[in-house]
N, C-alpha and C positions, 0 to 999 in steps of 0.2 A: 375362545373369547372373541367377541365382535370387535373389529377395528372401529366401527362407528356405533354408538350405543342406541340410536333410534332405528327400529326395524318395523316394517309393516307386518301384520299377522300373516301366517302362512296361508296360501290359497287352499290347501288341502289339509283336512284334519289328520293327525297322526294315525298310523295303522294301529288297530286295537291291541294286537298281541305282541307288538314290537316296542321295546323300550325306547324312549326318546333320549339317546345318548348325548344329545346336545346339552342336556341338563347335567352339568358336571357333578352335582351332588349325588346323582344316582349311578354315574358311570362306574365308580369303583365297586358298588354292590353287584351290578350285572357282570362285571369282569370276573368277580369271585364266583358267581353262580353258573357261568358258562359250562364248567366242567360237569355239572349235574345233568346236562342234556345229552341223551344218547345219539340224537341226530347230529350230523355235522353242521355246525353253525359258523358262518363267515360274515363278518362285518367288513364292508368294502366301500371305497369311494368309486367314482366312475373308472378310475385307472389303477388304484393301488389297494392291496389287501391290508386292512387295519387291525383285524383281530380274528382269531380262530380258536375253536376249542379242540380238545384231544380227539374227539370223534371225527372232526374234519381232517385232522392230521392222519388218522388211521385210514379214512376213506381215500385220501389223496396220496397216501404212502410217502409223506414228507414230514420232516420234523417242524416244530414251531418256528425256529429261525429261518427255515427254508420257505416259509409262507408269509409271515407277517412282514410288511414293508416291501414285499415283492410286487411286481406288476401283475394285475389280475390276468392279463393276457397269457401269462406263463401257464395257466391252468388249462389252456385250450390247445388243440393240435396245431393250429396256425392262426394267423391274423384274421383271416376271413371268418373262421369259426367264432373267434372272440367278438368281432364286430357284430356278427349276426346275433349271437346270444345276448350281447349287451343291449342291442336295439330292442329285442323281444322283451327282455326282463326289465330294463330300466327306462326305456323310452315308450314302448307300446303298453307297458304295464302288465304283461302276462305274469301271473303269479305261480304257475305250475307248469311242469313239463319235464322232458328228458334232456339231459345235457351230455354231450360227448366230451370228456375231459382227457387231458394228457397226463400220464403217469411217468415216473422216472424210467429211463431206459427205452423210451420211445413207445411204450405200451399205451393203450387207450382203454377207457372204461366209461360205460354209461352210468350216470348217477341221476337219481330222481330229485328234482327241485320241488320240495313240498311247499315252499313258500318263498316268495321274493317280495319284499316290502321296502318302501322308502322310510328310513329312520328320520332323516331331515334332508333338505336339498343337497344333492351330491353324495349322500351316504346311504347305503342300502344294506339290508340283511338278507342272507340266503340261508335256507335250511335244506340240507341235502341228506339223502339216504340212498342205499343201493337200489338200482333200477332193475327189479326182477323181471320186468316185462321186456327189457331190451335184449337184443340178440347177443349172446356171448356173455351175459352177466346174470346167470340164474342161480348163483351159489348162495345167496343170502335171502332168508325169509324176510318179508316186509315187516316193519315195525308196527306195533299197535298205534292207533291214531292218537288217542288221548292220554298218553303217559306223561306228557311234559309236566303239567301242573301238579298231579299227584306225587311224582318223583321229587319235584322241587319242594313241595310242602313237607314231605317225609324227611328230606335231607337236612333242612335248616333247623337250627336249635330254637329259633323263635317260634312261639305258638302260632299255628296257621289253621284257619277254618276255610273250607270250601262251601259256599252258600249258594243254593240254587235260586232260580228265578221265582220260586214259590216261597222263599224266605226260610226254607228248611236247610239244616246242615247236611251236606252230602258226604263230607269227609273231614277228618281232623287228624293232624299228626300227633305223634307221641307227646310232644311238648304241650300241645293244647289239651290232650286228655289228662296229663298230669296236673296242669294248671287248674282246670275247671273241676276235675275229680268227680265226674258223674259215674256211678256204678253201672248204669245201664248203657253207658256209652253216649256219644254225642250225635251220632248219625240219626237223622230223622227228627231231631229236636228243633223247635223254632228258634231261630237265631235271636229274636227279640226277647225270648224268655231267659236267655243265659245271663248270669251275673257277671257282666263285663262292663268295665268303665270305658265308655266310648272314646273319651279323650286319649289320644296316643295311638288309637287303632289306625290302621292304614288299609285302604281298599284298592285292590288291583283287579284288572279284568280276569275273569275265570276261563275255564276250558271250553265253555259253551256260551252262546249269546245270552245275556241277561244274568249269568252267574257271576259271583264275586269271590275273590280270594282275599280274606280278611286276616291281616297280621296283627297280633296283639303285642303290646310293648313288653319287653323282657322284665322279669322281676328284678329288683335291685337288691344289692347286698345290704348288710346292716348299716354300712356307712353311706348308703344312698347312691353309690356308683353302680352303673350298669355292669353286668358280667357278660363279657363277649369273648369270642375266640381270639386266638393269637395269630398275628400275621407272619408265621414262620415259613409257610410253604411259598413257592414262587408266585403262585397266582394271587394269594392274599397280599404278598409284598408288592406286587405290581399295583393292586388296588389301593394299597396304602400310599404308594408313590404318586398315583394319579389323582388322589383325593384333592379337590380344588381348594379345600380349607387347610390352613396350616395345622399340622399334626406332629406331635412328639410322643415317643415312647420313653417313659421315665421309670427309674427304679422305684419299687414300692416303698422303700424305707428312707433312702437318702436323696431322692429327687434328681439323681444323676441322669443326664440325657443319654439314652442308649441308641436312639435312632431319630431321624428327622426326615420328613418328606420334602419334595421340591418346593411346595407352597410355603413351608416354614422357612426355607432358605431365603425365598423372596421377601417374606414378611419381615424377618429380622435382619436381613442383609448380611447374614453370616454364611460362610460355606458350611456344608454338612460336617466336614472334618473339624471345624471350629466348634460347632454346636455339641459335638460328641465329647468335647473336653470341658463342658460346662454343666452346671446344675440349673434346674428350672428356676430356682430362686434368684439366679443372676439375671434372668430376663424379666422378673416381676418387680414392679415398683411399689404397687399397693394393691390390696384386694378388699372388697367390701365384706359385709358381715356374712353373707351366705356363700361367699367365695366364687360366685358365678361371674360377676362383673369385676374385671381386673384391669390394672394399668400396667402395660408391658413396655420394654425399652428396646429400641433397635441398636445396631452396632454403632451408629453415628451419634447415639445419645438421645435422639428424638423419641418421644413417648406416644403411645396410641392405646386407646381403650378397646377391650375385647370382651366378648361373652365366651365363657369357658365351659366345655363339657368334658367330664372325666369318666372313663370307663376302666374297670379292672380287667386285667388280662391274666390268662393262665397259660404261660409258656410251657413247652414240653419239659424243661428242666425243673419245673415246680416253683421257681422263684417268682414272688409277686411283682408284677409290673403294672403300670398305668398308661393308658392311652389318653393323651391330653389333646383335645381338638378345640380350636378357638375360631371365632368369627369376628373380624374387626367391627367395632361399632363405628359406622362411618356414614356421615351425611355428605353425599357427594357434592363437590363443587359444581355449580351449574355449568361452568365452562367445560369441565370434564364430562358432565352429563350429556351435553349436546355436541361434544367434540371440539377440541381446540382448532381443528382445521376449518370448521365452519366460520369461526371468528377471523382467522388469519387470511382466508382466501376471498371472502365476500367483499365486493365494492359497495354493496348496500349497507346501510346502518342496521345493526342487529342488536336487539335487546332480549334478555331473558327476564320474565316477570314471574314472581311467585303467585300463589293462589289469591293473594290480596292485591294483585296488580302493582306490587312494589318492584322496582328495578333491582335485580340481584346480579346481573352481569351485562357487560356491554362490550362491543368490539371497537377497534380503533376508528372504523369508518363512521360510527355514530358520533364520536367526538369531533371528527372532521366536519360532518354535515351540520351539527348543531352548535359547535363552538364551545360546548361544555367540556370540562375535564371529567375523567372517569370518576374521581372521588366526589364530584359535585352531583353525579347522577345516582350512584349506588345508594340504595335505601329509600330513594324518593319515589313517590307515586308516579306512574307513567304519564299521568295527566299533566305533569309539570312541563311537558313538551308541547302542550296545546295553548293557544291564546285564551285569554279570559273569556268565559261565556260560550266557548265552543262546545259542540256536542262531543261527548266522551265515547270514542269507539272502543276503548278498553273495557269499560263497564258493560257496553253492549255485547262484546264478545264473550264476556263472562256469563251473560244471561242466555246466550243462544245455545240451542241444543247441540249443535255441531262443534261449537267452540272455534269456528273459523269465520273470518270477516275480512273484507277488503274495502277500503274507503279512500276516496280522493278528497283531501282536506288541507287546511292550512296548519302548519306546525310552527312552533316558535323557536327561534335561535336564542343564543345566550344574550345577544344585544337587543332582544325584544322584537327583532324584525320577523314578520310573518313570511313563510315560504310555502308555495304550493307543493304538496307532497302526496305520495301514494303510500298508504300504510296497509300491511297485510299481517293478520294475527292468526295464529293456529295454536290450539290447546294440545299439549303433549302430556299424556299420563301413562307412565310405563307400567304401573300396577294399579289394579282397581282400588286397593286400599290406600294408595299413596296420594298425597296432595298434588293437584295438577300444577304444571308450569305452563307458561305461554311464551311462544316464540314469535317475536315481532320483527318484521323487516320494514325499513323506511327508505324510500327513494325520492329524491327531489325531482320535480318535473323539469324537463328541458324543452326548449323549442325544437320542434321536429325539423330535421334537415330536409331540404328539397330533394325530390327524387333525382337520381343520377341517370342521365340518358347519354346516348352516344356510343361510339364503338368500344369504349373502355368497359362498358357494362354488359357486353355481349360475348358469349362463349364462341370462340372461333371455330371449334370443331362441329358443334351442333346447331349454331345460329340461335340458341336459346339465351335468355337472360342469364347472367351469372349471379353470384351472391349479392353484389352491389345492385344489379339490375332488378332485383326483387322489390325494391322500395316503391317504384312507381306502380306496378300492378297491385301491390298490397294496399297502398293508400286509396286507390280507386275502388277496390273490392270492399275495404273496410268502411268507406263512406257509404257505398251502396247498401251494405248490410245494416248499417245503423238506421238507415231510412226504412228498410223493409223489416227490421227486427228479426232478421235471420242470423244464422251462425256462419262463421268463416273457419274452414279447416285448412291446416297446413300439414302436409305429409312429407317427411324426409325418407328417401329410399336409398339404401345401399345395395349394390349388386354383390352377391356373395361370391367370394373367391375369384374375383375378376383378374387379379394379378396372375393367376395360373393361365388364364386364357391369353393374357398379354405375353406371357413367357412361351407358351406353346405355339401360338399362331403368328406372333410378331406384332409389332406396334401398328403397322398399317392396317392389318385385318381387324385388330382389336378396336382401332379408332372407327372403322366402318361399322362394327357392331354397335358401338355407342351412338353413332349418328342415327342408325336405324331405330334403335330403342327410343331416342329422343323423339323421332317422328311418330312412332307408335303412341307414346305417352300424350303427345299433343292431340292425336286423333281421338283417343278414348277419353280425354279429360272433358268435364262438363262445359257447357257453354260459358258460364261465368267463372272462368278459371285462368290460371297461368302456370306454365311449366318452366323450370329453370334447372340448369346444371351447376351445382355449387362445389363439386369436387371431382377428382379423377373418375370415380365410379359412383357418384352420389347425385341424385336428382331431387328436386322439390316440386310438389304439386300444390298450388294454392287454389282452393275451390270455395266459392261463395254461394249464397242462397241455399244453405243446408239447414235442416231442422235440428241437427245436433248429432249425438253419438251414433244413432243407427245409420244415418246417411253417411257419416264419416267412415264407419267400418265397412259399409257396403262399397264405397268408392275404393277403399284400400284393397279389399279382396278383388275387385275388378282390375286394379293395377297389377296385383300379383299374378293374375291370370294372363295379363298382357305380356308381362316379363317372361313368363314360362313358355310362351309360344316360340318355336324354333326361329332362329335368325341366320341369315346367310353370312358366312365368313370365308370369302375366297372360294376355294374348291369344296368346302365342307359347310355343315350347319352346326350351330351351337345352341344349347338350351340353357338358359340362365335361371337363377333363383334370386330372390331379393328378400330383404328384411326392411320393414316399414315401422317408423315411429310417427305417431300422429298426435296433434294437439288441436284444440278447438278454441277459437277466439269469440268473445272476450273472456271465456271461462278460464283459460289457461294462460292468458296474456293479452294485454290490450295494446301492444305495439309489436312491430315486426321482430325486434330483437328478442323480447321475452317469449313470444310465440315460437320462434325458431329454436330458442334454447330449450323450451319445453318439449318440442318434437324430437330434438336430438337426445335429450335425456330419456325419452320414451324409447328411442332407437337403441340406446345402450341397454335398457332394461329388457327389450326384446331379445337382444343378442345374449345377454346373461342367462335368460331363461330358455334359450334355444327355441324361441317361437318366431314365426314370420311376421307377426303384427302385434303392436302394443299401443294402447291409447294412454296418454299421459295421465298420471295422478300424482298427488302430493308426495307420495313415498319415493317417486323417481328422483325428486330433488335430493332427498336424503341419501339415496343410494349413489347418486352422482357425486355428492360431497364426500361420501365414504371412499369412493375410488380416488377422488382428489386427495383425501387425507392419506390414503395408502401411498400414493405417488410422492406426496410431500415427505412422508416418513422414510421412504426409500432414499430420497435425495439427501436426507439428513443422516442416514445410517453411517456413512464413512466418517463424518466429523464426530459422531458420538461414540465411535469405537465399537460399533455393534456388529461389524463384519469380521469374518474369519475365513481362512482357507483350510480345508481338510484335504488329505492326500491319499490317493489310492495307488498302491504299488503296481508296477508293471515289470513283468519278468520275460527274459529271453527264453523261448521254448527249447532251443537246442541244448542248453545246459542248466536251465532253471535258475539263472542268475538274475539278481535285481539290477535293472538297467535304468529305472526312472520312476516317475510318478505323475499322475494327473492331478492338477490342482482344481479343487471343486469349491465353489463359493458357497458360504453359509451366512445366514443373517440371524444373529441372536436377538430376536425381537423382544422388546421389554415385556410384552404381555403374552405373546404366542410361543415364546421359547425359540429353540433352534430350528430354523426353516431351511430346507434344501433349495437349491437354485431354481428348480422347476416351479416352486411355489411363489416366487416373486420376480424372477428375471423376465418372464413374458410381459408382465405389467411394466417393468422398467424399460423394456424395448419399446412398448407402445407409447410411453410418456416421454421418452428421450432421456430419462435419468440413467440409462445403461451406460452413458458416457462416464459419469462420475464413478459408478460401480466398476467399470472396466479399468479406469485409471488406477483405482485403488488396488484391484486384484493384480494387475500387471506389475505394479511397483512392488507389492508385497511378495509376489512370486519370485521376482528377480532377487530381492534381498534374501529370501529364505534359501533359494538355490545357491547363491554365493556363500551363505553362511555354512551350509552343509558341505560344499566343496572345500572350504577352508578347514572345517573341523575334521572331516574324515578323509580328505585328500582323495576323493572319488569323483568320477565323471558321470553323474546321474543327469539324465535329460528330464527337464520339467516341462510338462505340457499343460496348456491352459486354453479354455474355450474363448473364442472371439466371435461376437455376432457380426453379421454382414453390415449392420448399421454403423458399428464402430469404425469399420474400414472406410466408410464414406467421408470421414473427416480427413481433410488434406494434411493435417499435421500428425496423423496417427503414427506413421513410421518413424518420424523424427522424435516424437515423444517417447516411443518405446526404446529407441536407440539411446536416449538420455537416461532412461531407467536402467538400461544395461550398463552404461558407463558408470553411473553413480554407485551401482552395486558392485562394480568391478567383476562382472560376470562375463565369461566367454559366451558370445552369442550362440555358438554351436550347442550350448547346453540348454537352450530355450526353444520350445516348439509351440506354435499356435495351431489349435484345432478349429477349423472354419465351420461355422454353423450356417445352414441355409445359404449355400454358396451358389445356387443356380443362377442368380441375377448378377453375380459379380463380374463376369466377362463383359457385360454391357455397360459397366460403370467405370469410366476412365480414371476417376480419383481412386477408387478401390484398387484397380489394377496397378496404378503407379505405386501405391503403398505396398502391394504384394511384391512387386519387383524390387523395390527398395529394401524390403525385409530379406528377400532372397540374397541380394547382394551383401547385406550385412552379415549373413550367415545364420539367420534364424530359420528353423525348420517350419514348413507349412504342411499341414495334414488335413485331409477332408474328414470331418467327423460324421459318424453314422452313415458311412457310404452304403448306397443302395436304397436309402429312404427317399421320400419325395423331394426333400430339400437339397439332396446331394446327388445329382444325376451323373450319368456316364460322361456327358459332354464336359463336365468340370475337369476331367483328367486331361483333356486336350487343350483347354484354354488357360488353365491356371498354372503358375510356376510351383508345382508341388514337390515335396520330398517323400510323402507317404499318404496312406489313408487308413482309416479305422473302420472295420466291418461292423455294421449295425448288429446289436445283440439279438435281434429277431432271427437272423440267419444262423447264429451260433446255437440257439435253442433247437433249430431244426436239424442240427447235426445228429441228434439222437434218433432220428427217423431212419437212419441207415443211408444207403446210396442215394435215395431220393432227396434226403436233406442235405447231402454233401454237394449236390450239383451246383447250387448258387455260390457256395464258398469257393469251390474249385474254379468256377468261372471268374470270380472276383480276383482270386490269387493269380490266375493266368493273365488277366487283363493288367494287373499291377506289374507283373514281370515285364510285359510288353512296354510299359512306360517307365521301367526301372524305379519303381516305387516300393518303399518299405511298407509292410502291412502289420497292423496291430489288430487283434481280435478283442472286442469288448464283450463283457457279460459272460465270461467263462465261469461255470459253476461246479464242474466236477472233472474227475480224471479222464472220463471217457471223451469229453469235449476237448480237453487239453491234448490228449494223445492223438486224437483225430486231426487236430489242427497242425500238430507237429509233423504228422505223417504227410499232410498235404503241402508242407513247406511254408507255413505261416511263420513270420519272424518272432512275434511277441504276443503276449496276452495279458489281460487284466480282468478282474471280476472277483466275485465272492470266494471262488476257489482259492485264489491267492490272498485274499484279504479285502475287507471293505474299507471305506474312507475313514481315516483317523486324523487327529489333530497333529500339529507340528511336533510336539514333544514325543508323542507315541511313534510317529514316523522316524524321528531321530533314533529311537531305540531299535526300530526295524533295520535301519541302515547299519547300526553298530553290530547287531546280531548277524546280518548277512555278511558283513565284512569279516567278522570273526569266523564264520563258517567257511568262507572262501579261503581264509588264511590257514585254517586247520586242514 
């Protein structure tokens, strides 16, 4: 489900033969049908495997739990092979080829990638088969090419016809033959000549270009309910659970609720266990004559209207049951439709208008700007904000083909005073059949501030203007362009990964690189232009006298080429890359602030789509607000009780004894469900809201550790991740000490795992915190040691008690002596620094035994158990203590 409801259409049409799994209504259907495909089918994000079928499990020699939810990189022999394959399949767009994949036990196998297609941004489908052409893998005959759709049609109980591009039936399954009952068969007959009610039929792409797969609606029973299969097997149950609409399975005679999916729990606000104690009639308030439109009741007593679909089930035990699916009848609140974050964060006045240009929603800023109360505006025509006799821009926007309009005009305040304002109107229509709404922003004009000159507006390193110093050049270029009727382009450029250069070369050499780059940008910039440095690794190029889009893109590409040229950095040379967001004035803004904002929004869009260049459009504003909405939701999560800690057990390798657990942050998002830390913590770090999340997690971890210590009288060490940014707060150590005291926890039972600690030694505030924590008795461990963010130098400069080996090296243990080299080196280095070592990502006995033989202290991973909630981990503690006592 989208965080923000307005989305631009995709740049690329969906692949023909790949289902759009972003459509939740079809996701359950395709999950249930995956097993019918003999080829190995994998649905994956850029990093994580989302779904596989049994054929994929067979080809990869792993079970379903060993694949789904695991990193995609685990399928490849090493990280380099994974990155290379991902680049070819997902970035370059190659759809076929041979892949060398890793099997359990360190073996390798070539598999043929029959198809690689994008399902939606960030989600891909891979179809695999044995690669008979590859060396060492000639044991399996190639599969026939066009078996997929005939098998699919034959396996489903619903009538299915395969229709060729000539309109003739090419194949029909048994259900279709039985339904239509033609003695001579259906093959070769004209589809249009068949006695079929077209309503209810569904058309899917066929096995060849121009062919169609036509599914006919199931016949109904005497009672009018559809007859469908029963979700008793694991695949069908998973499809039932992920169905986005609320669904219940009820007894055929007594309406007793036998099962409920997650959507039903959310809709009724009951837990599944509570629903299973109820009857359907307890949820119903009233039903209309045909029983399709009903009024249902939630747990809190509130009522909501639903459309109900009922299907008869035939379970294996023969007892009659019914599947009840309903869709809420819901006219969305306009504020929800356009995201509450839009209203809360905008300083501009915002109105939502219906198709008749009546005001249906307002934000607080519009009340502040106009002097009207919210209740005075709702339901009124938008023209009430205009002086009498003024031209109506709202009516004009309704009549324009684009539905977009921008006007500088006078608006009327509540006291009848006229104010010079800028009004922008955009039509938003989420579905073709839906009535449009109009998004209106209103901004009062202000007197322009004089340009800022002098040393305070000059960047000391490059000698270029800084952000404040842009005002003067902008005013001059804007005035010049108005006279010549040309365009003004503003390009914001970020240097990619410059912090790594700073860390590797040192600050002095990095500063020299920036100074050289500034000189180059000035040299290549057009005659009527200005260059400024507005951030540590961010530059702005203002260029006038342009014709528009083509000139702007041409200039941006020239700037990218300049950045890519080698630069001298002390004894070596470096090659940079950059990302550019561009905006054109006055099209995207008629003042410096709005034009700069548009370019920065375009820069965010370029980064999000992994492109080096993006020119602003209106949808960038929507995406920017969506990010702001996500950040706002993260900040509110602790106060709303949406956060939780899950716990992954950690065992001592010498005697397999439970010695502690790692606390892993989870976010129970109201719409998206339970999110792992990697899905929201990076955004929290960027926005600064990691501080609030970190405080909550540390306080809760201390409380829970103390509770377990008191309940079980055991000394388990609790580890929790801490981002480098959190340690930059001067009060971090004292605040953590207060959490420990309030929980009555021994500090020695708490351990912090440091993330991305490469820059910590150069930060005096962070180092003071680390030494204070060491003195307090809190353990300090480097997380994912061996990765880019945890270099070897950290062991020499940080007051550490241990380190945790990156799971990447643990996976390589199965490669034999070659794979053990890095782990042995890490363990030997740790012994030299007297550091305790934990191995992360241990998945099997072979890895565990090898680590024990090498002298590793402890391990965690799916071999020992995945993350569980506090209650479940309490049971693990009780079990382990009982085993130790016995």
